N, C-alpha and C positions, 0 to 999 in steps of 0.2 A: 598961417602957423609961425610960431615964434622960431628964433634962430636956435635956440637951446634945444627944442624938441627936434628939429631937423638935423642938427649936429649929433645928438644922441642916437637917432635912427639911422644915421651915416655910419656912426661908430660900431653900432651892433651889427649893421649888415656886413661892415668890413671885417670885423672881429669873427664873424661866423666864417667867412671865406678863408681868413687866416689860418683859423683851426683847422679847416679841411685841409689847406695846403700842409700845414705842419704834420698833420697826422699821417699824411699819405707821402711824406718827402721820402724818394727812395734811398739817398745817400744816408739820411739820418737812420731809417729802419735798418739798412744793411749794417751799419756800424754797431747798431744796438742789438742785432740778431733778431729782429721781428720779423712778421710774416710780410709777404709781398704786399705793396699798395694796393689800394681798391681803384684808384683811377690808373687806368692801364695805358692811356695814350697822353702824348704832350698837348693834345687839343684840350684834353680834360684841365689838365693843369693851367693852360692858357686861359681858359674860360673863368677859372677861379681866381687867377691873377687880375684879370680884367674886372671881375667883381669886386676886388679889393679897392680899386681905384674909381669904380662908378659914381660914388657918392661925390668924391672930388670933383670929377668932371662935372656932374650936375651942378655944384656949388660954383664952378667957373662959368658955365654956360648961363645960369641965372644971375651971375654977377655978385653973389654973397661972399665977399672977401673974408668977412669976419667968420662966418660957418668955415669956409676952406681952411683958414690958420687954424681954428680949434679943433676941426676934425683931423688935419694933418699931424697936429701934435698928439692928439689921442690915439691915433692908429700908429703912429711911430713908437710911443710907449707901450702900447699893446703888444705890437709886433716884437719889441726888444723882450719883453717879459715872457712872450710865448717862446722866443728863441733861446732864452736863458733857463726856462724851465726844463729839466731832464737834461740839461747839457752834459757832456762828457768831461770829466776833469780826470787827469792822470798824475 
């Protein structure tokens, strides 16, 4: 498989976990007055947090440094965008 395909799959996998974590963030939901989060325990949140970093760990284990750098950059930008989306401004 090409590095580009692996990076895109890794970014997609991490983005799905980031979206789930953002949607069920208890502090964000409390401030916005939304309903209770779907993830009830900290173990569920920890699972999705590990899922965010799983592709990066795979890139490290298999020694694909280029894919790791591109994946990390992509996930960082997407994470910033998700955090800024719907941010509270006063």
